[in-house]
N, C-alpha and C positions, 0 to 999 in steps of 0.2 A: 572490483571484486568479482571473481569468477563464481558462477553458481555452484560448481562442484565443491567450493570451499565453504559454502554456507551450511549451517546445521540443518538437517532434515526436518527436525521437529518444528522449526520456525516456518517452513514452507506451508504447513497445513493450518497455521493459525490465521485468524481474521485480522483485519487492520487494527481493530480496537485492541485485540489481545497483544498484537505486536507492539503497539504504542504503549500499552501498560508494561510490557516487558522492558522496553527501552527506558521508560520512566523509572523502573525498579533499578536498572543498571546505573542510571544517572544518579539516583539517590545514593546508591552504594559508593559510586566514585566520589561524590561530593563529601561523603562522610570519612573518606580515607585521608590520613595525614601524610602518608608516604606514597605518593602517586607512582613511584618507580615499581612498586609491587602490583599496580593496577593495570599494567600494560595489556594483559590478556583480556581483561574486562572491557577496556577501551576498544580493543580490536573487535570484540564481540559486538559492541555497540555500533561500530562502523558497518559491520556485516549486516546487522539487524536494520540499520538505516537503509542499506541498499535493498533489502527485501521489501521494506515498507514502501520505498519509492517505486519499485517495480509493480507491486500490488496496487498502489494508488494509480499509476499510469494505466494499468489494465482496467481498473474500475472506471476511470475517466473515459477510456475508449469505449467500454460497454455502454456507458450512459449516453455518449454521443451517438452511437449506433442506434440505440433504442429511440432516442429523440428524433433522429432522422427518419426512422421507420414511422413513428407516430405522426410526424409532420406530413409525410407522403400519404398516409391514410386519410388525414384530415383534408388535404388538397384533393385527393381522389373523391371523397364524399362530397365536397363542395362542387366539384366539376359535375358529378352525377346529378346533383340538385339543379344546377344551371341548365342541364340538357333537358330535364323534364319540364 
């Protein structure tokens, strides 16, 4: 899915809010008897899933970077203690 096809209001939501919205769409789709009329909602769900994946990947990347920084700080402090 291309980013330009994604709804703008989804981009500003948190992962938790996006997950809640996905669950709401799933509940709606499960309650429908005629799924032919639900194609648009299913497509919205696919787009929403794409946004969730991208936000999750970005969060994982940020966590990894912060962890790496913290490890380097700890190593640096330990090396300073050894020198003294």
